Legacy VTK file of the C-alpha trace (Angstrom):
# vtk DataFile Version 3.0
C-alpha trace
ASCII
DATASET POLYDATA
POINTS 247 float
12.254 7.473 -3.260
14.609 4.667 -4.517
14.189 3.628 -7.668
11.922 5.709 -9.083
11.504 3.816 -12.296
8.820 1.824 -10.493
7.751 3.801 -7.775
6.780 6.037 -10.507
5.578 3.608 -12.947
1.757 3.489 -11.205
0.681 7.042 -12.311
-0.790 6.206 -16.051
-2.845 3.220 -14.580
-4.197 5.137 -11.434
-7.978 4.965 -12.127
-7.214 1.010 -12.361
-5.161 0.821 -9.836
-7.830 2.648 -7.392
-10.242 0.064 -9.076
-8.687 -2.886 -8.428
-6.024 -2.808 -5.612
-7.458 -3.782 -2.240
-8.486 -1.818 0.479
-7.006 -1.863 4.081
-8.841 -3.832 6.977
-10.097 -1.432 9.579
-8.916 -3.254 12.469
-5.274 -3.003 11.083
-5.381 1.129 10.276
-6.979 1.321 14.221
-4.494 -0.860 15.331
-1.707 1.310 13.794
-3.394 4.570 15.104
-3.974 3.585 18.433
-3.899 5.960 21.312
-4.982 8.705 18.724
-8.123 10.963 19.221
-10.886 11.500 16.344
-8.945 14.827 15.526
-5.914 13.398 15.120
-3.697 14.984 12.284
-2.830 12.249 10.126
-0.338 12.174 7.076
-0.507 9.206 4.491
2.473 9.378 2.987
3.095 8.100 -0.762
-0.852 8.154 -1.044
-1.176 6.742 -4.230
-4.983 7.121 -5.174
-5.855 7.887 -1.909
-7.187 3.952 -0.660
-5.441 4.026 2.586
-6.242 8.130 2.853
-10.298 6.856 2.511
-9.841 4.235 5.499
-8.572 6.680 7.643
-11.069 9.190 7.119
-13.771 6.237 7.745
-12.123 6.352 11.127
-13.048 9.753 12.028
-9.084 11.703 11.663
-8.353 14.487 9.848
-5.767 13.348 6.602
-3.286 15.265 4.534
-1.931 12.497 1.462
1.397 13.533 0.515
1.852 12.104 -3.327
4.928 12.268 -5.902
3.394 10.972 -8.955
0.946 13.793 -10.507
-1.255 10.750 -11.999
-1.761 9.250 -8.582
-2.512 12.709 -6.901
-5.361 13.585 -9.834
-7.233 10.340 -9.195
-6.742 10.825 -5.225
-8.510 14.069 -5.442
-11.185 12.819 -7.637
-11.902 9.829 -5.568
-11.773 11.345 -2.307
-13.801 14.318 -1.869
-12.521 17.070 0.406
-9.283 16.019 -0.245
-6.326 17.346 -2.043
-3.378 15.381 -2.157
0.543 17.540 -1.665
2.866 16.957 -4.261
6.014 15.280 -2.019
8.056 12.524 -1.514
8.947 10.431 1.660
12.300 12.660 1.809
10.481 15.604 1.457
6.909 16.743 2.639
5.636 19.934 2.464
4.655 20.014 5.835
5.847 22.073 8.738
7.912 21.152 11.794
5.445 19.040 14.196
2.593 19.110 12.406
1.275 15.349 12.271
0.152 13.218 15.184
0.821 10.056 12.664
2.368 9.232 9.444
0.832 6.124 7.887
2.266 4.289 4.597
0.559 1.989 2.606
2.159 -0.415 0.371
4.971 2.202 -0.644
8.020 2.162 2.302
10.022 -0.341 -0.038
10.422 2.772 -2.195
12.183 5.192 -0.140
15.433 6.296 0.706
15.224 5.011 4.268
17.667 7.379 6.057
16.413 10.584 4.604
12.654 9.171 5.260
13.213 8.209 8.658
14.488 11.991 9.496
11.672 13.235 7.402
9.214 11.477 8.802
10.602 12.660 12.757
10.906 16.386 11.728
6.877 15.898 10.439
5.898 14.415 13.650
5.069 15.686 17.087
6.856 14.106 19.992
5.333 11.044 21.080
3.499 10.727 17.043
3.114 7.250 15.814
4.843 5.999 12.534
3.424 2.924 10.777
3.740 1.067 7.363
1.387 -0.980 6.286
1.178 -3.875 3.678
-1.242 -6.313 1.907
0.173 -9.462 1.186
-1.251 -12.168 -0.908
-1.290 -14.755 1.624
0.017 -18.211 -0.478
-0.476 -20.340 2.481
-4.011 -19.784 2.637
-5.154 -21.025 -1.111
-2.669 -22.925 -3.871
-3.660 -20.910 -6.856
-2.180 -18.096 -5.034
1.091 -19.538 -5.310
0.971 -20.396 -9.419
-0.498 -16.424 -9.506
2.409 -15.070 -7.713
5.105 -17.069 -9.976
2.794 -15.955 -13.292
2.877 -12.325 -12.748
6.370 -12.058 -11.117
5.298 -11.503 -7.632
5.320 -13.086 -4.041
4.706 -13.619 -0.517
7.061 -11.103 0.309
5.983 -11.061 4.280
8.852 -13.168 5.373
10.878 -10.796 3.826
9.307 -7.643 5.392
9.384 -9.200 8.974
13.004 -9.447 8.486
13.795 -6.020 6.788
11.657 -3.907 8.709
13.484 -4.101 11.744
13.256 -0.348 13.081
13.071 3.179 11.844
16.464 4.745 13.285
17.277 6.859 16.124
14.545 8.842 16.329
12.265 6.264 17.177
11.209 3.834 19.757
10.721 0.481 19.901
8.729 -0.894 16.922
5.812 -3.183 17.370
4.091 -5.349 14.687
0.937 -6.783 13.874
-0.444 -9.060 10.985
-4.544 -9.080 10.329
-6.100 -11.577 7.834
-7.834 -9.648 4.961
-10.105 -10.898 1.672
-11.263 -8.971 -1.325
-13.638 -10.681 -3.633
-12.942 -10.452 -7.424
-13.755 -11.526 -10.706
-11.507 -13.050 -13.361
-11.374 -9.649 -15.080
-11.089 -7.977 -12.214
-7.818 -10.530 -11.076
-6.551 -9.521 -14.406
-7.214 -5.586 -13.711
-5.434 -5.893 -10.360
-2.356 -7.322 -12.170
-2.160 -4.793 -14.674
-1.620 -2.038 -11.440
1.778 -4.082 -11.069
4.845 -2.487 -11.376
5.903 -5.618 -13.235
3.799 -5.394 -15.745
3.663 -2.243 -16.182
7.258 -1.777 -16.819
7.292 -4.853 -18.932
7.465 -5.071 -22.873
4.613 -5.968 -24.575
5.036 -9.369 -25.392
6.124 -10.352 -22.015
2.735 -8.168 -20.779
0.662 -10.709 -22.934
2.638 -13.592 -21.634
1.420 -12.359 -18.022
-2.296 -12.327 -19.449
-2.134 -15.786 -21.081
-0.987 -17.723 -18.258
-3.388 -15.830 -15.975
-6.301 -16.586 -17.907
-5.069 -20.298 -18.439
-4.868 -20.095 -14.492
-8.271 -18.908 -14.015
-9.812 -21.629 -16.487
-8.146 -24.610 -15.139
-7.824 -24.188 -11.561
-10.202 -26.351 -9.586
-10.843 -23.138 -7.002
-11.490 -20.573 -9.951
-12.574 -22.479 -13.044
-16.002 -21.742 -14.177
-16.256 -18.797 -11.005
-18.316 -15.606 -11.514
-16.542 -14.746 -8.451
-13.332 -15.970 -5.843
-12.147 -14.770 -2.724
-8.452 -13.781 -2.872
-6.542 -13.565 0.673
-4.312 -11.505 1.871
-2.654 -10.867 5.207
-2.005 -7.226 6.539
1.205 -6.528 8.156
1.365 -3.313 10.297
4.477 -1.975 11.920
5.002 1.021 14.215
7.035 3.144 16.192
6.742 6.455 18.250
8.583 9.291 17.992
11.021 9.646 20.669
LINES 1 248
247 0 1 2 3 4 5 6 7 8 9 10 11 12 13 14 15 16 17 18 19 20 21 22 23 24 25 26 27 28 29 30 31 32 33 34 35 36 37 38 39 40 41 42 43 44 45 46 47 48 49 50 51 52 53 54 55 56 57 58 59 60 61 62 63 64 65 66 67 68 69 70 71 72 73 74 75 76 77 78 79 80 81 82 83 84 85 86 87 88 89 90 91 92 93 94 95 96 97 98 99 100 101 102 103 104 105 106 107 108 109 110 111 112 113 114 115 116 117 118 119 120 121 122 123 124 125 126 127 128 129 130 131 132 133 134 135 136 137 138 139 140 141 142 143 144 145 146 147 148 149 150 151 152 153 154 155 156 157 158 159 160 161 162 163 164 165 166 167 168 169 170 171 172 173 174 175 176 177 178 179 180 181 182 183 184 185 186 187 188 189 190 191 192 193 194 195 196 197 198 199 200 201 202 203 204 205 206 207 208 209 210 211 212 213 214 215 216 217 218 219 220 221 222 223 224 225 226 227 228 229 230 231 232 233 234 235 236 237 238 239 240 241 242 243 244 245 246
């Protein structure tokens, strides 16, 4: 994986990551796995704490999570009964050739060394198998306060960048398809702050920078008319899903 400092910054906050990060809409995962039988063998690559793993299992598929961070693997194992995450990364998975019907990636594809990862995913997939990266992206067009939140936390709606940058997965794969799905999560003010504390920007920031993010976020929660005085509110997302078949 590229940029290991940020990619491996999440383990220290694994419990909060699992609690506060949004799940994935089932319709997006169904689309990614379209055409696969219920008994399909699915790899969740860069599985983190198992948020995507649990959605795939709820749809009836067998899942083998692969995750490089030991803290994230421990949280996945604790939160996901009867599943043990494998130590590995996108460039080196501890799996046999042609052993998977699909490889899914939730929120992690941008950390990969793309050329090496594409070759490794192709090795693990059977011919005709599916490779599908998925992202939950905050929808800044759906609510004005999300734009301000992104500015405060050093994050933004990067869906346009993803649509431009993710154009294919190399010669081992056929044409890529793209789909988008509306998604929302219900949060309390403290849960929103908890979610910000799982971002790589916050995790790798100095103490002063963290305090400044928290101060501005609390001010937004107290002052924006869509948020002030509310016990809960919806954070809108767009879920972007990309898929291609192994040749």
